[in-house]
N, CA, C and O atoms as a Tinker XYZ file with bonds, in Angstrom:
   308  protein
     1  N   -150.095000   78.011000   -4.599000    73     2
     2  CA  -150.841000   76.890000   -5.149000    64     1     3
     3  C   -152.336000   77.162000   -4.956000    63     2     4     5
     4  O   -152.798000   77.245000   -3.818000    81     3
     5  N   -153.085000   77.301000   -6.022000    73     3     6
     6  CA  -154.526000   77.550000   -5.876000    64     5     7
     7  C   -155.303000   76.258000   -5.645000    63     6     8     9
     8  O   -154.984000   75.212000   -6.210000    81     7
     9  N   -156.320000   76.353000   -4.808000    73     7    10
    10  CA  -157.263000   75.252000   -4.618000    64     9    11
    11  C   -158.606000   75.790000   -5.090000    63    10    12    13
    12  O   -159.189000   76.672000   -4.458000    81    11
    13  N   -159.093000   75.255000   -6.203000    73    11    14
    14  CA  -160.299000   75.786000   -6.824000    64    13    15
    15  C   -161.503000   74.870000   -6.675000    63    14    16    17
    16  O   -162.613000   75.243000   -7.055000    81    15
    17  N   -161.300000   73.674000   -6.125000    73    15    18
    18  CA  -162.403000   72.722000   -6.036000    64    17    19
    19  C   -162.300000   71.947000   -4.729000    63    18    20    21
    20  O   -161.203000   71.704000   -4.226000    81    19
    21  N   -163.450000   71.562000   -4.182000    73    19    22
    22  CA  -163.435000   70.760000   -2.966000    64    21    23
    23  C   -163.242000   69.278000   -3.261000    63    22    24    25
    24  O   -163.144000   68.463000   -2.344000    81    23
    25  N   -163.187000   68.935000   -4.537000    73    23    26
    26  CA  -162.940000   67.551000   -4.916000    64    25    27
    27  C   -161.508000   67.200000   -4.504000    63    26    28    29
    28  O   -160.557000   67.877000   -4.893000    81    27
    29  N   -161.373000   66.145000   -3.724000    73    27    30
    30  CA  -160.076000   65.679000   -3.236000    64    29    31
    31  C   -159.356000   66.764000   -2.410000    63    30    32    33
    32  O   -158.136000   66.915000   -2.485000    81    31
    33  N   -160.132000   67.500000   -1.637000    73    31    34
    34  CA  -159.600000   68.611000   -0.848000    64    33    35
    35  C   -158.520000   68.161000    0.129000    63    34    36    37
    36  O   -157.510000   68.847000    0.285000    81    35
    37  N   -158.715000   67.019000    0.790000    73    35    38
    38  CA  -157.708000   66.538000    1.738000    64    37    39
    39  C   -156.349000   66.357000    1.067000    63    38    40    41
    40  O   -155.326000   66.751000    1.626000    81    39
    41  N   -156.329000   65.771000   -0.114000    73    39    42
    42  CA  -155.065000   65.570000   -0.830000    64    41    43
    43  C   -154.434000   66.913000   -1.195000    63    42    44    45
    44  O   -153.221000   67.083000   -1.069000    81    43
    45  N   -155.250000   67.867000   -1.648000    73    43    46
    46  CA  -154.726000   69.175000   -2.035000    64    45    47
    47  C   -154.115000   69.903000   -0.831000    63    46    48    49
    48  O   -153.034000   70.481000   -0.942000    81    47
    49  N   -154.791000   69.878000    0.298000    73    47    50
    50  CA  -154.267000   70.541000    1.495000    64    49    51
    51  C   -153.009000   69.842000    1.970000    63    50    52    53
    52  O   -152.040000   70.504000    2.343000    81    51
    53  N   -153.003000   68.520000    1.963000    73    51    54
    54  CA  -151.818000   67.767000    2.369000    64    53    55
    55  C   -150.626000   68.134000    1.484000    63    54    56    57
    56  O   -149.510000   68.292000    1.979000    81    55
    57  N   -150.861000   68.269000    0.178000    73    55    58
    58  CA  -149.781000   68.636000   -0.750000    64    57    59
    59  C   -149.213000   70.010000   -0.407000    63    58    60    61
    60  O   -147.999000   70.206000   -0.464000    81    59
    61  N   -150.068000   70.954000   -0.054000    73    59    62
    62  CA  -149.606000   72.289000    0.327000    64    61    63
    63  C   -148.780000   72.206000    1.607000    63    62    64    65
    64  O   -147.709000   72.807000    1.692000    81    63
    65  N   -149.263000   71.475000    2.592000    73    63    66
    66  CA  -148.568000   71.379000    3.880000    64    65    67
    67  C   -147.226000   70.664000    3.760000    63    66    68    69
    68  O   -146.335000   70.887000    4.580000    81    67
    69  N   -147.071000   69.821000    2.765000    73    67    70
    70  CA  -145.822000   69.086000    2.584000    64    69    71
    71  C   -144.804000   69.839000    1.739000    63    70    72    73
    72  O   -143.681000   69.361000    1.578000    81    71
    73  N   -145.155000   70.998000    1.193000    73    71    74
    74  CA  -144.223000   71.783000    0.391000    64    73    75
    75  C   -143.122000   72.364000    1.268000    63    74    76    77
    76  O   -143.351000   72.719000    2.423000    81    75
    77  N   -141.919000   72.454000    0.699000    73    75    78
    78  CA  -140.793000   73.053000    1.406000    64    77    79
    79  C   -140.882000   74.570000    1.357000    63    78    80    81
    80  O   -141.315000   75.143000    0.358000    81    79
    81  N   -140.472000   75.211000    2.433000    73    79    82
    82  CA  -140.400000   76.671000    2.469000    64    81    83
    83  C   -141.756000   77.322000    2.592000    63    82    84    85
    84  O   -142.775000   76.652000    2.761000    81    83
    85  N   -141.755000   78.651000    2.505000    73    83    86
    86  CA  -143.011000   79.409000    2.594000    64    85    87
    87  C   -143.901000   79.116000    1.387000    63    86    88    89
    88  O   -143.415000   78.937000    0.270000    81    87
    89  N   -145.202000   79.072000    1.630000    73    87    90
    90  CA  -146.160000   78.764000    0.569000    64    89    91
    91  C   -147.364000   79.686000    0.714000    63    90    92    93
    92  O   -147.830000   79.950000    1.822000    81    91
    93  N   -147.854000   80.168000   -0.410000    73    91    94
    94  CA  -149.126000   80.884000   -0.427000    64    93    95
    95  C   -150.134000   79.940000   -1.058000    63    94    96    97
    96  O   -149.930000   79.453000   -2.170000    81    95
    97  N   -151.210000   79.686000   -0.350000    73    95    98
    98  CA  -152.256000   78.806000   -0.851000    64    97    99
    99  C   -153.536000   79.621000   -0.975000    63    98   100   101
   100  O   -154.108000   80.043000    0.030000    81    99
   101  N   -153.973000   79.837000   -2.177000    73    99   102
   102  CA  -155.199000   80.591000   -2.429000    64   101   103
   103  C   -156.351000   79.601000   -2.562000    63   102   104   105
   104  O   -156.316000   78.705000   -3.405000    81   103
   105  N   -157.364000   79.769000   -1.730000    73   103   106
   106  CA  -158.518000   78.876000   -1.747000    64   105   107
   107  C   -159.707000   79.647000   -2.311000    63   106   108   109
   108  O   -160.141000   80.649000   -1.743000    81   107
   109  N   -160.218000   79.168000   -3.425000    73   107   110
   110  CA  -161.364000   79.802000   -4.069000    64   109   111
   111  C   -162.644000   79.349000   -3.366000    63   110   112   113
   112  O   -162.857000   78.153000   -3.165000    81   111
   113  N   -163.482000   80.296000   -2.999000    73   111   114
   114  CA  -164.743000   79.988000   -2.334000    64   113   115
   115  C   -165.874000   80.711000   -3.051000    63   114   116   117
   116  O   -165.646000   81.669000   -3.790000    81   115
   117  N   -167.073000   80.248000   -2.827000    73   115   118
   118  CA  -168.241000   80.896000   -3.434000    64   117   119
   119  C   -168.366000   82.317000   -2.886000    63   118   120   121
   120  O   -168.267000   82.511000   -1.675000    81   119
   121  N   -168.579000   83.314000   -3.745000    73   119   122
   122  CA  -168.632000   84.699000   -3.281000    64   121   123
   123  C   -169.757000   84.984000   -2.295000    63   122   124   125
   124  O   -169.638000   85.911000   -1.493000    81   123
   125  N   -170.842000   84.222000   -2.327000    73   123   126
   126  CA  -171.964000   84.482000   -1.432000    64   125   127
   127  C   -171.951000   83.576000   -0.196000    63   126   128   129
   128  O   -172.906000   83.581000    0.581000    81   127
   129  N   -170.892000   82.810000   -0.011000    73   127   130
   130  CA  -170.790000   81.907000    1.131000    64   129   131
   131  C   -170.451000   82.693000    2.399000    63   130   132   133
   132  O   -169.496000   83.470000    2.411000    81   131
   133  N   -171.224000   82.493000    3.457000    73   131   134
   134  CA  -170.969000   83.203000    4.705000    64   133   135
   135  C   -169.728000   82.614000    5.374000    63   134   136   137
   136  O   -169.602000   81.397000    5.502000    81   135
   137  N   -168.821000   83.483000    5.796000    73   135   138
   138  CA  -167.590000   83.048000    6.439000    64   137   139
   139  C   -167.682000   83.331000    7.936000    63   138   140   141
   140  O   -167.595000   84.479000    8.371000    81   139
   141  N   -167.860000   82.265000    8.714000    73   139   142
   142  CA  -167.938000   82.414000   10.165000    64   141   143
   143  C   -167.127000   81.318000   10.811000    63   142   144   145
   144  O   -167.054000   80.228000   10.242000    81   143
   145  N   -166.522000   81.525000   11.942000    73   143   146
   146  CA  -166.503000   82.784000   12.677000    64   145   147
   147  C   -165.616000   83.800000   11.981000    63   146   148   149
   148  O   -164.766000   83.440000   11.166000    81   147
   149  N   -165.815000   85.065000   12.303000    73   147   150
   150  CA  -165.003000   86.113000   11.685000    64   149   151
   151  C   -164.834000   87.281000   12.658000    63   150   152   153
   152  O   -165.642000   87.487000   13.564000    81   151
   153  N   -163.768000   88.028000   12.441000    73   151   154
   154  CA  -163.501000   89.206000   13.264000    64   153   155
   155  C   -164.508000   90.292000   12.910000    63   154   156   157
   156  O   -164.964000   90.384000   11.770000    81   155
   157  N   -164.846000   91.103000   13.888000    73   155   158
   158  CA  -165.802000   92.184000   13.660000    64   157   159
   159  C   -165.263000   93.475000   14.264000    63   158   160   161
   160  O   -164.681000   93.473000   15.348000    81   159
   161  N   -165.462000   94.557000   13.558000    73   159   162
   162  CA  -165.054000   95.874000   14.050000    64   161   163
   163  C   -166.290000   96.650000   14.473000    63   162   164   165
   164  O   -167.415000   96.323000   14.094000    81   163
   165  N   -166.054000   97.681000   15.267000    73   163   166
   166  CA  -167.159000   98.512000   15.732000    64   165   167
   167  C   -166.673000   99.937000   15.899000    63   166   168   169
   168  O   -165.468000  100.184000   15.962000    81   167
   169  N   -167.603000  100.875000   15.972000    73   167   170
   170  CA  -167.258000  102.284000   16.176000    64   169   171
   171  C   -167.429000  102.600000   17.656000    63   170   172   173
   172  O   -168.491000  102.366000   18.234000    81   171
   173  N   -166.375000  103.134000   18.261000    73   171   174
   174  CA  -166.425000  103.534000   19.666000    64   173   175
   175  C   -167.200000  104.840000   19.801000    63   174   176   177
   176  O   -167.403000  105.542000   18.810000    81   175
   177  N   -167.636000  105.174000   21.018000    73   175   178
   178  CA  -168.379000  106.423000   21.218000    64   177   179
   179  C   -167.624000  107.673000   20.746000    63   178   180   181
   180  O   -168.245000  108.663000   20.361000    81   179
   181  N   -166.273000  107.626000   20.776000    73   179   182
   182  CA  -165.493000  108.790000   20.333000    64   181   183
   183  C   -165.299000  108.837000   18.817000    63   182   184   185
   184  O   -164.637000  109.739000   18.303000    81   183
   185  N   -165.881000  107.860000   18.096000    73   183   186
   186  CA  -165.795000  107.836000   16.639000    64   185   187
   187  C   -164.647000  107.000000   16.095000    63   186   188   189
   188  O   -164.588000  106.762000   14.888000    81   187
   189  N   -163.735000  106.548000   16.945000    73   187   190
   190  CA  -162.619000  105.719000   16.475000    64   189   191
   191  C   -163.103000  104.281000   16.286000    63   190   192   193
   192  O   -164.155000  103.898000   16.798000    81   191
   193  N   -162.336000  103.503000   15.557000    73   191   194
   194  CA  -162.686000  102.112000   15.283000    64   193   195
   195  C   -162.027000  101.194000   16.303000    63   194   196   197
   196  O   -160.922000  101.464000   16.774000    81   195
   197  N   -162.703000  100.125000   16.634000    73   195   198
   198  CA  -162.166000   99.098000   17.512000    64   197   199
   199  C   -162.456000   97.735000   16.920000    63   198   200   201
   200  O   -163.363000   97.589000   16.102000    81   199
   201  N   -161.689000   96.737000   17.331000    73   199   202
   202  CA  -161.910000   95.365000   16.874000    64   201   203
   203  C   -162.020000   94.444000   18.067000    63   202   204   205
   204  O   -161.351000   94.647000   19.080000    81   203
   205  N   -162.849000   93.449000   17.954000    73   203   206
   206  CA  -162.994000   92.457000   19.009000    64   205   207
   207  C   -161.737000   91.588000   19.051000    63   206   208   209
   208  O   -161.085000   91.406000   18.022000    81   207
   209  N   -161.382000   91.046000   20.226000    73   207   210
   210  CA  -160.235000   90.144000   20.308000    64   209   211
   211  C   -160.558000   88.803000   19.646000    63   210   212   213
   212  O   -161.727000   88.503000   19.405000    81   211
   213  N   -159.553000   88.006000   19.354000    73   211   214
   214  CA  -159.756000   86.753000   18.639000    64   213   215
   215  C   -160.654000   85.763000   19.374000    63   214   216   217
   216  O   -161.280000   84.912000   18.742000    81   215
   217  N   -160.724000   85.864000   20.694000    73   215   218
   218  CA  -161.599000   84.940000   21.421000    64   217   219
   219  C   -163.058000   85.390000   21.399000    63   218   220   221
   220  O   -163.912000   84.724000   21.985000    81   219
   221  N   -163.352000   86.481000   20.751000    73   219   222
   222  CA  -164.723000   87.012000   20.712000    64   221   223
   223  C   -165.121000   87.304000   19.265000    63   222   224   225
   224  O   -165.316000   88.457000   18.878000    81   223
   225  N   -165.237000   86.233000   18.475000    73   223   226
   226  CA  -165.544000   86.366000   17.057000    64   225   227
   227  C   -167.042000   86.295000   16.792000    63   226   228   229
   228  O   -167.798000   85.738000   17.588000    81   227
   229  N   -167.466000   86.872000   15.653000    73   227   230
   230  CA  -168.850000   86.822000   15.200000    64   229   231
   231  C   -169.150000   85.416000   14.691000    63   230   232   233
   232  O   -168.277000   84.861000   14.024000    81   231
   233  N   -170.265000   84.804000   14.933000    73   231   234
   234  CA  -171.420000   85.304000   15.660000    64   233   235
   235  C   -171.145000   85.300000   17.166000    63   234   236   237
   236  O   -170.636000   84.323000   17.716000    81   235
   237  N   -171.486000   86.393000   17.809000    73   235   238
   238  CA  -171.139000   86.600000   19.205000    64   237   239
   239  C   -171.976000   85.739000   20.138000    63   238   240   241
   240  O   -173.176000   85.551000   19.938000    81   239
   241  N   -171.306000   85.223000   21.164000    73   239   242
   242  CA  -172.015000   84.521000   22.228000    64   241   243
   243  C   -172.766000   85.533000   23.084000    63   242   244   245
   244  O   -172.400000   86.707000   23.133000    81   243
   245  N   -173.804000   85.077000   23.749000    73   243   246
   246  CA  -174.449000   85.877000   24.774000    64   245   247
   247  C   -173.350000   86.297000   25.751000    63   246   248   249
   248  O   -172.491000   85.484000   26.091000    81   247
   249  N   -173.362000   87.544000   26.206000    73   247   250
   250  CA  -172.283000   88.073000   27.056000    64   249   251
   251  C   -172.086000   87.242000   28.320000    63   250   252   253
   252  O   -170.954000   87.064000   28.770000    81   251
   253  N   -173.169000   86.731000   28.897000    73   251   254
   254  CA  -173.046000   85.917000   30.109000    64   253   255
   255  C   -172.291000   84.617000   29.804000    63   254   256   257
   256  O   -171.412000   84.213000   30.566000    81   255
   257  N   -172.634000   83.971000   28.697000    73   255   258
   258  CA  -171.952000   82.734000   28.298000    64   257   259
   259  C   -170.491000   83.014000   27.954000    63   258   260   261
   260  O   -169.604000   82.246000   28.326000    81   259
   261  N   -170.246000   84.104000   27.251000    73   259   262
   262  CA  -168.875000   84.489000   26.894000    64   261   263
   263  C   -168.029000   84.662000   28.153000    63   262   264   265
   264  O   -166.932000   84.112000   28.246000    81   263
   265  N   -168.538000   85.425000   29.122000    73   263   266
   266  CA  -167.785000   85.679000   30.351000    64   265   267
   267  C   -167.560000   84.389000   31.142000    63   266   268   269
   268  O   -166.504000   84.218000   31.751000    81   267
   269  N   -168.532000   83.488000   31.141000    73   267   270
   270  CA  -168.397000   82.226000   31.861000    64   269   271
   271  C   -167.311000   81.342000   31.265000    63   270   272   273
   272  O   -166.746000   80.503000   31.967000    81   271
   273  N   -167.008000   81.517000   29.978000    73   271   274
   274  CA  -166.005000   80.693000   29.310000    64   273   275
   275  C   -164.622000   81.328000   29.256000    63   274   276   277
   276  O   -163.669000   80.689000   28.812000    81   275
   277  N   -164.500000   82.567000   29.697000    73   275   278
   278  CA  -163.202000   83.252000   29.659000    64   277   279
   279  C   -162.319000   82.808000   30.826000    63   278   280   281
   280  O   -162.794000   82.651000   31.951000    81   279
   281  N   -161.036000   82.608000   30.547000    73   279   282
   282  CA  -160.062000   82.259000   31.581000    64   281   283
   283  C   -159.447000   83.522000   32.156000    63   282   284   285
   284  O   -159.175000   83.598000   33.355000    81   283
   285  N   -159.230000   84.509000   31.305000    73   283   286
   286  CA  -158.676000   85.806000   31.733000    64   285   287
   287  C   -159.740000   86.871000   31.554000    63   286   288   289
   288  O   -160.698000   86.684000   30.804000    81   287
   289  N   -159.570000   87.982000   32.241000    73   287   290
   290  CA  -160.519000   89.081000   32.123000    64   289   291
   291  C   -160.426000   89.686000   30.717000    63   290   292   293
   292  O   -159.336000   90.074000   30.294000    81   291
   293  N   -161.533000   89.775000   29.991000    73   291   294
   294  CA  -161.498000   90.374000   28.644000    64   293   295
   295  C   -161.151000   91.875000   28.716000    63   294   296   297
   296  O   -161.361000   92.533000   29.735000    81   295
   297  N   -160.623000   92.378000   27.616000    73   295   298
   298  CA  -160.330000   93.798000   27.522000    64   297   299
   299  C   -161.622000   94.590000   27.528000    63   298   300   301
   300  O   -162.653000   94.114000   27.050000    81   299
   301  N   -161.567000   95.787000   28.063000    73   299   302
   302  CA  -162.735000   96.664000   28.028000    64   301   303
   303  C   -162.976000   97.115000   26.590000    63   302   304   305
   304  O   -162.026000   97.352000   25.843000    81   303
   305  N   -164.232000   97.231000   26.206000    73   303   306
   306  CA  -164.558000   97.649000   24.828000    64   305   307
   307  C   -164.636000   99.150000   24.738000    63   306   308
   308  O   -164.898000   99.691000   23.664000    81   307
């Protein structure tokens, strides 16, 4: 079910959530709209790619603030 307009968005989302079985809902957004928070990848010193964990999405918090809010020890980067 495509959602192409924000007009009556609550009703459209409710209709999707009330459908029986698996549903694919395609939401059309402006191509130049910034999507945040979002996952970010980086290149490790050995040249391989790495990705940040879900609790560390872009835009990134200051590392001190991030660590202060973590319940478990974050993975090493």
